[in-house]
Residue, then its C-alpha position, 0 to 999 in steps of 0.5 A: m819088390c816084384p820082378f814082374f812089375s819092375s824095370p831092370l836096374p842100370l849099371p854104373p858107366p863101364n869104366s867106373l872101377q877101372g884099375r881098382t882093387l875090391l874086397i868082397t866078403g861072401a863072394n863065392t855065391g849069391l849077391g857077393f858073386a854077382t857083385a864080383q862079376h859086375a866089378l870085373a865088367l866095370g874094369a876092376s883089375t884085382l878082386i879079393l874074394a873072402v870066403r868061408s870055404t877056400s875050395k868053393g872060393l876057387e870054384a867061384k874064381t874059375q867061374l868068374l874067369s870063364t870067358p876067353d877075354l878074362v882068361e887072356k887078361e889074367k894070363k897077361g897080368e892085367i887082372s887077378v883074383h885072390v881067394w882068401e879064407l874068412d869065417l865071420e863066426s870065428f874071431d880068430s879067423v877074422k884076426n888072421f884075415i886082417a893080418k893077411i890083408k895088411r901084409y898084402v897092402h903094406e908089404e906086398d905092394g897091394r892096395l885096397d880101393a873098396a871093401v864090400l862087407n856082404a857076408g851075412l846070415a839069416s837064421v831062425q835057430w838059436k846057435v852060439t859060436g865058439d866065441g860065445w855069441e849068437r851066430s847072426l849077432q857075431v857074423n852080421v854085427l861084431s865081425t862086420a864092425w871089426l872088419a870095417l874098422e880095420m879096413m879103414p886105414l887100408l882104404l885111406r892108404s890108397r888115397t895117398k899111394d897113387t903116383s902122378k902116373d896113376k892119377a894121369r891114367y885114372k884121369q884118362e880112363g875117366n875115374s880120376d875123382w874116385k874116393p875109396h869106399l866102404t860098403i856094408l850090406a844092410s836090408d829094408i827089413h830093419k824097418t820091421a824090427r821091434f828091437t825091444e832090447r834097446d832099453s836094456e842096461n847092456i843091449l848086446k848082452a840082452l841080444n845074446n841071451r837065449d831067453t830074451w831071444a826066444k821072447s823076441q822071436k815069439l813077439a815079433g816073428p821069425t825074422e826079428r833077429y835078422a831085422v835087428t842085426k841089419l838095423l845094427d849094421i846101419y848104426i855101425t855105418r853111421e858111426i864109422a862114417r863119423l870117424v872118417p877124416r876129411d880132405e882139404h875140401g872138407e869131404p870124407s876121404v873114404i865114402v862109407n855107406c850101406v845098401a839095401p839090395g832088396f829081397c833077392k833070390s839068394n841062398l841066404l834063407s834056403r841054406e839055413e835050417g828051419v826057414s818056413c816054406v812059405i817064406k821060400v815060396v814068397q822069395w821065389l815069386t817076388a824076389r829080385s834075381v841076384e844079378e839085379g840085386s847086386k846092381t844096387v851093391i855095385d852102385a853103392v861102391v861107386r856112389e858119390v859123397e852124398s851117400h856118406g853115412g847113408w842108407v841106399e835103396d833102389l839106387v837112391v839115398r833114403d831116410p832109413g826110418k824112425i827106428v834109426t832117425g826117430p826121437g831117442m834113437e841117436r842115443v841108442q845108436q851110440k850106446v850100441w856102438g860103444e858096446v860093440f867097440d868094447v867087445l872088439r877091444r877085448d879081442e884086439p886091444g890095439l883096435r882104434t877109431e882115430y885115423 
């Protein structure tokens, strides 16, 4: 979408996140940082910035709290911003982060009302993490899925933790019908994925093979791997949405959705080696600002149950296309999910899917 021919996107009502606690991964820059800004503007009282670099996270916190009114609110204890380290290229880091947020919720009287899994990477280089996985496959898919599964019980807990006083306050503030949200950053680029590995005996193993990767990049172009990982994020969203327990009205107790923020002027591309100058020029000419793109993210965070299990684009729940909903793709989705869960269970045997 070209910003020269589009109107600014609207934000949700000002009190939409009043008093809520949000976790945002990759929150020190780009879409994550702009989403944090919107969250504070919409009344969030606590932000957890999950970042690879604590120093950069602290710089982001300073920027977020740079206005006099927010400085005053922080002094009064009305808002707080936590900076916690999280490197999705390391399963140990993911495990440590999960332990920290569990302590925060279970032992330190914290809560979690929404989790925005924004962190990701787009690389045209073959690189393997210390855990033995191709970088973008681990960051965008495996670690993201692990976080999503572990956040679910914490999000469910916030539904039962509200006291009658809390409920009365939220009713007065106009957001008493709030449901916890788990929002995963997807992309419309998934529609371009060839995803030839779908017919492999083990899809993740095929995706983690350098020769297979090279062939797919040559066949489909330099964005193929990013497109595939974003496709798998949609599969993950749809599968996790099925796991969510229903309330007394038959509605999901946590709303799980994924959002395509559009092509944005973030540093997702510019920080990676080998990205074509042509792509960077096209980004500069046609992409949305991160301020606009992040409006789609914050919209997904407050969107109602119609978005559960759905793919949200331009503030509308849309069909993600044949690569997701076409013939035979349900089987592929379930196969991918089974393989992802098997990988994660090897690192965390206690990981569960029943809540």
